C-alpha positions, 0 to 999 in steps of 0.5 A, a space after each residue: 601446358 596443363 597437367 594430366 592426372 591418371 591418379 583415379 584409374 591407378 587408385 581404382 586398379 589398386 582397390 583403394 577407396 578415395 577416403 582410405 587414400 586421403 588418410 594415408 597421404 594425409 589430406 582430405 578426400 575432397 583433395 583427392 577427388 580434386 586431383 582426379 578431376 584435374 582441377 587441383 595440381 598437387 605439390 611435390 610432397 603430396 605427389 610423392 606420397 601418392 606415388 609412394 602408397 600406390 606403388 608407382 612413379 610420380 610419372 605413372 600418376 601425372 604427366 604434361 598434356 601434350 600441345 594440340 597442334 592446329 587441325 589436330 584433335 585428341 580425346 580421352 578413351 579407355 584402353 582395352 590392352 595389356 599395360 605398357 602400350 607404347 606411344 604412337 601405337 595404332 588404335 581403333 575406337 568405339 563409342 560405348 554409351 558415355 565413353 570412348 574405348 580404344 583397342 590396340 590394332 595388330 600390327 601386320 607385316 607388309 601393310 599398315 593396319 587400318 586404325 582411327 588414331 595413335 596413342 599419344 604417350 606410353 600407356 601403363 593403365 587404362 586411361 589413354 589419350 588418342 590422336 585422331 586421324 579422322 573425325 569421329 562421326 562415323 565411329 559412333 555407329 560401330 559395335 565391338 566384339 571381343 574373343 579368341 576365335 580366329 573365325 570371328 573375323 569371317 563373321 564380322 567382315 560378312 556382316 559388314 559387307 551385307 549391311 554396311 556397318 562397321 564392326 571392331 573385332 578385339 582379341 581377348 581371352 574368354 574371361 577377359 572378353 567376359 569382364 569387358 562385357 561386364 564393365 560395359 567396354 564391349 557390346 559383345 563377348 565370346 566364350 568357350 569356357 567349361 564348367 569343371 564340376 558340371 561339364 557345361 559350357 559357357 552358360 555357368 560362366 555367364 551366370 556367375 560373372 554377370 549375375 544381374 544382367 539380362 543377356 542374349 546368348 547365341 551359338 557361334 560354332 562347335 569346334 575341337 581344341 587340340 595340339 597344333 604341331 608341325 607337318 608330319 608331327 616329327 615328335 609323335 605328340 598324341 596326348 599330354 604326356 608326350 609333352 614332357 619329351 625334353 626336345 618338345 617346347 610348348 607355347 601356352 596361352 594366358 590365364 583365363 583363356 579356354 585353351 590354358 584351362 583345357 591343358 591344365 585339366 589334361 595335365 592334372 588328369 595325367 598327373 604331370 606337373 606343369 614344371 615338367 613341360 618345357 615352355 609352359 610359362 611361355 605365353 601366346 596371345 591367341 590361337 593364331 599367335 600360338 600357330 605361328 610360333 609353331 609354324 616359325 619354329 619358336 615352339 613345337 606345340 600349342 593348344 589352339 583350334 583347327 582354324 589356327 592350324 589350317 591358317 598355317 598349314 600345320 598338323 592338328 591333333 583334336 583333344 576336346 569338343 567345345 562350343 563357342 558362344 556370344 553373350 551380349 545385353 539384350 538392349 543392344 540387339 536393335 543396334 544395326 551392326 548387332 542385327 547384321 552379326 546375328 543375321 550373318 549367322 544364319 547365312 549359309 555362305 558364312 557356314 560354308 566358309 566356317 566349315 571350309 576355312 576353319 574346320 568348324 561344326 556349324 550345325 548349331 550356329 545361330 542357335 539361341 540359348 537364352 
């Protein structure tokens, strides 16, 4: 068996240059590059020094490549997921320029999720090896869209039905989606971030995070974020100060999400320290995940969209109007799947669905902002 090296991704994630790591370990820069490329396997002493300097285990840096059985096919991919993804996790794949990008498939009860393959081992960095379930030819024409709006799935499915394309949706907070767009890991990023200084939505973040990119920006919809609570609102939650009730359990969103930014802003304006809110440090991975926690009784309140509340038959208390926009590089505008998505935004049937199923304002849906 050959040895697989994850030194490059771990080193880069720590922000350490190859020359600096070489100096710390006592080898040449060329040796570091050779280890990263897989053309040189370090001895035990060098491996232990590398692990110590990078503050990881040797197993995080090196592993034996799995044997490929006859008829099986493996490929390397960049994994768009939080760390510690376990082996056998199903993933979907998108070809992006010179790399494959894999996103974890959300497991749902009852039916197996659609996936292109599985991770062959636990992944603690962005480097992943995927065992394919089928050939890759049809996967090369896909595009990926990252964002947190639950209604993105409605848009993607309509675009697929209308034009026979394939679209991979990747759950992500607004900031994470924009970071992936910047790094060339997704084709389209969705955002609902408000500039605290000007009150302008999304565009300041696009300009700040992707300053040298030629971006197209299109509006998906306007909606309100608010408190999602059980039917009947048993704790009488109306404003952010009501969250300090001892029996009320909040479930928050991750740092970088628009929902968390809104909650933090409201808490600050009300003079409520986050530590006084029970459950502030409990995190849901998305609007629907937060609403599910409320519906299941694991939490009493979350900040989410009306679409999440409707999905679980919960009560919604509006707090703040927002606009969800898509950003993409103009070079992708001619891709068939991207054209299909943009065409679907102009479709009356999509707007009716967004209004009826999600409770969104579609008066600006499809509007080109840049």
